[in-house]
Backbone as CSV, one residue per row, in Angstrom:
resi,resn,N_x,N_y,N_z,CA_x,CA_y,CA_z,C_x,C_y,C_z
1,MET,82.404,-13.199,10.156,83.456,-12.150,9.976,84.573,-12.497,11.048
2,SER,85.746,-12.383,10.599,86.902,-12.632,11.524,87.464,-11.284,12.128
3,THR,87.924,-11.306,13.321,88.546,-10.170,13.898,89.894,-10.484,14.520
4,ALA,90.708,-9.476,14.719,91.992,-9.646,15.333,92.225,-8.478,16.231
5,THR,93.147,-8.555,17.188,93.401,-7.465,18.142,94.815,-7.079,17.935
6,LEU,95.029,-5.739,17.841,96.355,-5.138,17.641,97.045,-5.140,19.036
7,THR,98.327,-5.637,19.045,99.054,-5.597,20.259,99.762,-4.227,20.474
8,SER,100.361,-4.028,21.664,101.027,-2.849,21.883,102.217,-2.597,21.010
9,LYS,102.792,-3.707,20.476,103.848,-3.553,19.513,103.419,-3.370,18.036
10,GLY,102.105,-3.200,17.824,101.644,-3.026,16.493,101.370,-4.335,15.645
11,GLN,101.348,-5.455,16.378,101.210,-6.708,15.628,99.896,-7.266,15.764
12,ILE,99.419,-8.062,14.651,98.224,-8.772,14.803,98.420,-10.237,14.368
13,THR,97.510,-11.087,14.845,97.538,-12.475,14.350,96.379,-12.528,13.408
14,ILE,96.730,-13.064,12.148,95.625,-13.148,11.196,94.854,-14.478,11.547
15,PRO,93.542,-14.391,11.738,92.786,-15.521,12.071,92.979,-16.798,11.111
16,ALA,92.896,-17.987,11.608,93.207,-19.115,10.788,92.347,-19.247,9.586
17,ASP,91.057,-18.917,9.739,90.143,-18.993,8.464,90.576,-17.968,7.436
18,VAL,91.159,-16.894,7.740,91.583,-15.882,6.795,92.908,-16.378,6.151
19,ARG,93.788,-16.935,6.970,95.076,-17.487,6.423,94.758,-18.562,5.434
20,ARG,93.848,-19.418,5.751,93.474,-20.477,4.735,92.877,-19.865,3.487
21,ALA,92.079,-18.878,3.557,91.517,-18.262,2.441,92.549,-17.539,1.583
22,LEU,93.513,-16.930,2.241,94.550,-16.288,1.507,95.692,-17.223,1.072
23,ASN,95.600,-18.447,1.617,96.652,-19.477,1.287,98.023,-19.008,1.750
24,VAL,98.200,-18.472,3.000,99.368,-17.996,3.461,99.649,-18.842,4.807
25,GLU,100.920,-18.956,5.059,101.376,-19.618,6.273,102.538,-18.874,6.812
26,ALA,103.062,-19.432,8.011,104.218,-18.748,8.707,105.380,-18.441,7.809
27,GLY,105.831,-17.280,7.858,106.956,-16.832,6.991,106.561,-16.135,5.681
28,ASP,105.307,-16.414,5.259,104.816,-15.653,3.998,104.675,-14.237,4.276
29,ARG,104.660,-13.466,3.248,104.483,-12.033,3.344,103.119,-11.621,2.813
30,VAL,102.555,-10.505,3.333,101.321,-10.117,2.799,101.437,-8.489,2.594
31,GLU,100.584,-7.963,1.705,100.670,-6.578,1.445,99.473,-5.966,1.868
32,PHE,99.497,-4.704,2.306,98.281,-3.964,2.654,98.172,-2.874,1.669
33,VAL,97.094,-2.942,0.876,96.880,-2.002,-0.230,95.734,-1.179,0.170
34,GLN,95.905,0.201,0.156,94.865,1.163,0.428,93.960,1.267,-0.740
35,VAL,92.678,0.952,-0.649,91.723,1.094,-1.651,90.898,2.343,-1.555
36,GLU,90.943,2.919,-0.397,90.328,4.298,-0.168,90.781,4.755,1.145
37,PRO,90.623,5.960,1.524,91.049,6.395,2.815,90.427,5.588,3.926
38,GLY,91.235,5.020,4.792,90.738,4.326,5.936,90.342,2.768,5.559
39,ARG,90.573,2.393,4.361,90.154,1.000,3.895,91.277,0.381,3.197
40,PHE,91.641,-0.764,3.639,92.761,-1.554,3.013,92.417,-2.953,2.611
41,GLU,93.121,-3.532,1.702,92.873,-4.928,1.321,94.183,-5.572,1.747
42,VAL,94.075,-6.840,2.204,95.196,-7.645,2.514,95.421,-8.595,1.416
43,ILE,96.663,-8.563,0.836,96.890,-9.429,-0.362,98.114,-10.207,-0.101
44,PRO,98.148,-11.529,-0.397,99.303,-12.366,-0.245,100.405,-11.885,-1.144
45,ALA,101.628,-11.754,-0.683,102.736,-11.290,-1.560,103.616,-12.416,-1.948
46,THR,103.093,-13.646,-1.809,103.900,-14.725,-2.285,103.443,-15.212,-3.639
47,ARG,104.347,-15.679,-4.386,104.010,-16.215,-5.757,104.632,-17.510,-5.909
48,SER,104.021,-18.402,-6.718,104.694,-19.656,-7.143,105.718,-19.258,-8.172
49,VAL,106.768,-20.021,-8.053,107.894,-19.857,-9.108,107.314,-19.958,-10.469
50,GLN,106.440,-20.790,-10.693,105.789,-21.109,-11.929,105.143,-19.860,-12.597
51,SER,104.602,-18.989,-11.586,103.949,-17.738,-12.081,104.857,-16.747,-12.716
52,LEU,106.176,-16.958,-12.470,107.185,-15.993,-13.027,107.578,-16.478,-14.488
53,LYS,107.188,-17.552,-14.968,107.617,-18.080,-16.282,107.092,-17.161,-17.218
54,GLY,108.037,-16.790,-18.145,107.740,-15.924,-19.317,107.741,-14.456,-18.956
55,MET,108.043,-14.051,-17.736,108.030,-12.729,-17.333,109.042,-11.831,-18.129
56,PHE,110.130,-12.378,-18.629,111.030,-11.596,-19.305,111.207,-11.969,-20.751
57,GLY,110.213,-12.635,-21.322,110.184,-13.075,-22.694,111.165,-14.299,-22.969
58,LYS,111.217,-14.594,-24.259,112.073,-15.663,-24.654,113.496,-15.315,-24.583
59,PRO,114.385,-16.265,-24.160,115.815,-15.926,-24.137,116.294,-15.822,-25.604
60,LYS,117.361,-14.910,-25.798,117.908,-14.741,-27.104,118.632,-15.984,-27.535
61,ARG,119.262,-16.657,-26.598,120.035,-17.918,-26.887,119.915,-18.821,-25.708
62,ARG,120.162,-20.072,-25.967,120.149,-21.080,-24.931,121.558,-21.077,-24.262
63,VAL,121.564,-21.262,-22.954,122.875,-21.358,-22.293,122.820,-22.678,-21.381
64,SER,123.841,-23.396,-21.441,123.897,-24.637,-20.659,124.292,-24.254,-19.225
65,ILE,124.121,-25.230,-18.288,124.452,-25.032,-16.917,126.042,-24.839,-16.855
66,GLU,126.776,-25.620,-17.578,128.161,-25.469,-17.623,128.662,-24.055,-18.036
67,GLN,127.949,-23.524,-19.044,128.219,-22.151,-19.486,127.943,-21.110,-18.416
68,MET,126.782,-21.345,-17.662,126.430,-20.420,-16.622,127.451,-20.518,-15.610
69,ASN,127.863,-21.739,-15.165,128.807,-21.776,-14.069,130.177,-21.155,-14.515
70,ALA,130.661,-21.314,-15.743,131.873,-20.679,-16.178,131.804,-19.155,-16.093
71,ALA,130.606,-18.594,-16.575,130.375,-17.212,-16.474,130.433,-16.694,-15.085
72,ILE,129.765,-17.424,-14.193,129.802,-17.016,-12.725,131.269,-16.985,-12.218
73,ALA,131.932,-18.111,-12.503,133.384,-18.267,-12.044,134.233,-17.124,-12.551
74,ARG,134.099,-16.739,-13.851,134.800,-15.626,-14.376,134.509,-14.330,-13.722
75,ARG,133.221,-14.026,-13.479,132.846,-12.812,-12.831,133.440,-12.704,-11.421
76,GLY,133.305,-13.906,-10.739,133.717,-13.982,-9.347,135.230,-13.753,-9.338
77,ALA,136.059,-14.345,-10.252,137.485,-14.117,-10.224,137.830,-12.699,-10.610
78,ALA,137.080,-12.048,-11.494,137.273,-10.684,-11.867,136.992,-9.653,-10.746
79,ALA,136.172,-10.072,-9.784,135.756,-9.206,-8.735,136.790,-9.094,-7.645
80,ARG,137.701,-10.040,-7.662,138.702,-10.029,-6.572,139.841,-9.156,-6.819
C-alpha cells in the first residue's frame, strides 16, 4: 500500500508506483471522484486524442484544410 503526506498548502505527492499504475506524469490532471462519504477514487483525467475519434459521429460533408483555413480567415476578418 502506498501513502502520501498532505502539506500545509493542501498538496500531496502521488507515489511513483501509483503514478505508473495510473499512467500519469508531470502536468497530467487527475480527478477525485467520491464513491461514498469519506471515500474517493483517483482517476486520470487525460485521454489519448485517438479516444476522441467518433465522439461527434460522422461529418455531414468533407472539408479540406484550405476550406477550413478560408472559413477561419473569414470569421477572423468579420470579428474585427
